[in-house]
C-alpha positions in Angstrom: 104.2 67.5 126.5 106.4 65.1 124.6 110.0 65.7 125.7 112.9 66.9 123.7 111.5 67.5 120.2 107.8 68.4 120.2 106.2 69.6 117.0 105.9 73.4 116.8 103.1 74.9 114.7 104.0 78.3 113.3 101.1 80.4 111.9 101.5 83.4 109.6 98.4 85.4 108.6 99.1 87.2 105.3 97.4 89.8 103.0 99.2 91.3 100.1 102.7 90.5 101.4 104.3 89.1 98.3 107.3 91.5 98.6 108.0 90.6 102.3 106.6 87.2 103.3 109.5 85.3 101.7 111.9 86.9 104.2 109.7 85.7 107.1 109.5 82.2 105.7 113.2 82.0 105.1 113.8 82.9 108.7 111.7 79.9 109.7 113.3 77.5 107.2 116.7 78.5 108.7 115.8 77.4 112.2 118.3 75.1 113.9 115.3 73.3 115.4 113.8 71.1 112.7 110.5 69.7 114.0 108.1 72.4 112.9 105.2 73.0 110.5 104.4 76.4 109.0 100.8 77.3 108.2 100.4 80.4 106.1 96.8 81.6 106.0 96.1 84.0 103.2 93.4 86.6 103.7 92.6 86.3 100.0 95.4 88.5 98.8 95.2 90.3 95.4 98.9 90.3 94.7 101.4 87.4 94.2 101.3 86.3 97.9 99.8 82.9 97.0 102.4 82.2 94.3 105.3 83.1 96.6 104.1 80.8 99.4 103.2 77.9 97.1 106.7 78.0 95.7 108.0 77.4 99.2 105.4 74.6 99.7 106.9 72.8 96.7 110.4 73.0 98.2 109.5 72.1 101.8 106.7 69.9 102.8 106.6 71.3 106.3 105.0 74.5 104.8 101.3 74.6 104.2 99.2 77.2 102.4 95.6 77.9 103.3 93.2 80.5 101.9 90.5 82.0 104.1 87.1 80.7 103.0 84.7 83.4 101.8 82.3 82.1 104.5 84.6 83.5 107.2 85.0 87.2 108.0 88.0 89.0 106.6 90.9 89.8 108.8 94.1 88.7 110.4 92.3 87.4 113.5 90.2 85.0 111.4 93.4 83.8 109.7 95.3 83.4 113.0 92.4 81.4 114.5 92.0 79.3 111.3 95.7 78.4 111.5 95.4 77.6 115.2 92.5 75.2 114.4 94.5 73.4 111.7 97.7 73.2 113.7 99.0 69.8 114.7 101.7 70.8 117.0 101.8 70.7 120.8 103.3 74.2 120.7 102.1 77.3 118.9 103.9 80.4 117.7 102.2 83.2 115.6 104.5 85.2 113.4 103.7 88.4 111.5 104.3 88.3 107.8 106.8 91.2 107.8 108.9 90.2 110.8 111.8 87.7 111.2 112.8 85.0 113.7 116.4 84.5 114.8 117.6 81.1 113.7 117.9 79.8 117.3 114.6 81.0 118.7 112.8 77.7 118.5 115.6 75.7 120.0 116.2 78.2 122.8 112.5 78.2 123.7 112.2 74.4 123.4 115.1 74.0 125.8 113.2 76.1 128.4 110.1 73.9 127.9 112.2 70.7 128.3 113.7 72.1 131.5 110.3 73.3 132.8 107.6 71.0 131.5 105.0 72.5 133.8 105.0 75.9 132.1 102.4 77.2 129.6 104.5 79.8 127.8 108.1 80.9 127.0 108.5 84.5 126.0 111.5 86.4 124.8 112.3 89.9 123.7 113.2 91.3 120.3 114.7 94.3 118.5 113.7 96.4 115.5 115.3 96.2 112.1 115.3 98.3 108.9 116.5 97.8 105.4 119.8 99.1 106.6 120.2 96.4 109.3 119.3 95.4 112.9 118.9 98.1 115.5 120.5 96.1 118.4 119.8 98.7 121.1 116.1 99.3 120.2 114.2 96.7 122.1 110.6 95.7 121.6 110.0 95.9 125.3 112.0 97.0 128.4 110.7 93.9 130.3 109.1 90.6 129.3 108.1 89.4 132.8 107.5 91.4 136.0 105.9 90.5 139.4 102.7 92.4 138.7 102.5 91.1 135.2 98.8 91.9 134.3 99.0 95.5 135.5 102.4 96.1 133.9 101.2 94.6 130.6 98.1 96.8 130.3 100.3 99.9 131.0 102.9 98.8 128.4 105.7 98.4 130.9 105.7 94.9 129.6 105.0 94.3 125.9 104.7 90.9 124.3 105.1 90.4 120.6 103.4 87.4 119.0 106.9 86.4 117.5 108.4 86.2 121.0 105.8 83.9 122.5 105.8 80.0 122.3 102.6 78.7 123.8 101.3 75.2 124.7 98.4 74.8 122.4 96.2 73.3 125.1 96.4 76.4 127.2 93.8 77.9 124.9 90.3 76.5 125.4 88.7 78.6 122.7 89.8 80.5 119.6 92.5 82.9 120.9 91.9 86.0 118.8 88.7 88.2 119.0 87.1 88.7 115.6 86.2 92.2 114.5 89.3 94.0 115.8 91.6 95.5 113.2 94.3 96.4 115.7 95.0 95.8 119.4 94.1 92.2 118.8 97.5 90.8 120.0 97.4 93.1 123.0 93.9 91.8 123.9 94.8 88.2 123.3 97.9 88.4 125.6 96.2 90.5 128.3 93.2 88.0 128.4 95.7 85.1 128.6 97.6 86.8 131.4 94.4 87.1 133.4 94.2 83.3 133.4 97.6 83.3 135.1 99.7 81.1 132.8 102.9 79.7 134.1 105.5 81.8 132.2 109.3 81.6 131.8 111.2 84.4 130.0 114.6 84.3 128.3 117.2 87.1 128.4 118.1 86.7 124.8 116.6 88.9 121.9 115.4 86.3 119.4 113.1 88.1 116.9 113.2 91.1 114.7 110.4 93.6 114.1 110.4 95.5 110.8 110.4 99.2 111.0 109.7 101.3 107.9 111.0 104.9 107.6 107.7 106.1 108.9 107.4 103.5 111.7 105.7 100.1 111.9 104.4 99.0 108.4 101.0 98.0 109.8 100.4 101.0 112.0 98.0 103.8 110.9 96.7 105.8 113.8 93.4 107.1 112.5 89.9 107.2 113.8 89.5 103.4 113.3 92.7 102.7 115.1 91.6 104.4 118.3 88.1 102.9 118.1 89.6 99.4 117.9 91.9 100.3 120.8 89.0 101.4 122.9 87.0 98.3 122.0 89.8 96.0 122.9 90.1 97.7 126.3 86.3 97.5 126.9 86.4 93.8 126.2 89.4 93.4 128.6 87.6 95.4 131.3 84.7 92.9 131.1 87.0 90.0 131.4 88.8 91.6 134.4 85.5 92.3 136.1 84.4 88.6 135.6 87.8 87.3 136.9 88.0 85.7 140.3 91.3 87.6 140.8 90.0 90.9 139.5 92.0 94.0 140.2 90.3 97.4 140.9 93.5 99.1 140.2 93.7 97.4 136.8 90.0 98.2 136.1 90.6 101.9 136.7 93.7 101.9 134.4 91.7 100.1 131.6 88.8 102.6 132.0 91.2 105.5 131.7 92.6 104.0 128.5 89.1 103.5 127.1 88.4 107.2 127.7 91.7 108.3 126.2 91.3 106.3 123.0 87.6 107.3 122.7 88.7 111.0 122.9 91.3 110.5 120.2 88.8 108.6 118.0 86.4 111.6 118.3 89.2 114.0 117.6 90.1 112.2 114.4 86.5 112.1 113.0 
């Protein structure tokens, strides 16, 4: 990796976020670290998302707007992978279109990479926020790194948010996100990556902000489809764990249990 100031590619998938995405983009423009590009991939929004983003593109040439081609399947995962394919940076960060980055997150994570060039990933924690302000004591995760990382991750003892991760792009040998999942896609991507045993460093600082609506996360709707996707993601991870040279029977049993629990809730919600 080029020392000191590598290019960071930030990717935001978006669909009908005209009322929110400007806040996310502003949090990137306000970064103290300046060598970044932002790629917004629009999942063919029907609101004013395109207009909002193009206005930012005019003001800042580091910001690019892409629209998902109709030849590609709809969904955030397609948009995330498309942004990854177009990214020019040595480092990659995905950001959700309703969340915010602290202004020092890129600089803090770049400092870790510069001090530890052998690593694949820097991960940090975040907190929730509402329209009333930041909830400083409501953390996204209790831990970001543990000794038994894979098992703790699948049990949600460790939770990684896409905003908190800064990856070396060359860690990924194929498109990172599995198409066809409408939720649990970030969970599956991170869990599959952890199976490959990346070299990870964590930071103690909370450096991103996850939006919480009065009824919970904006993008969360726990219906039949939600539980089916959760079960599918865990089935895919179980196959990856079984194929892994470092496979864990304990982890396989835990994943199997989660498949059954989510399948039960899917049937219950029919």
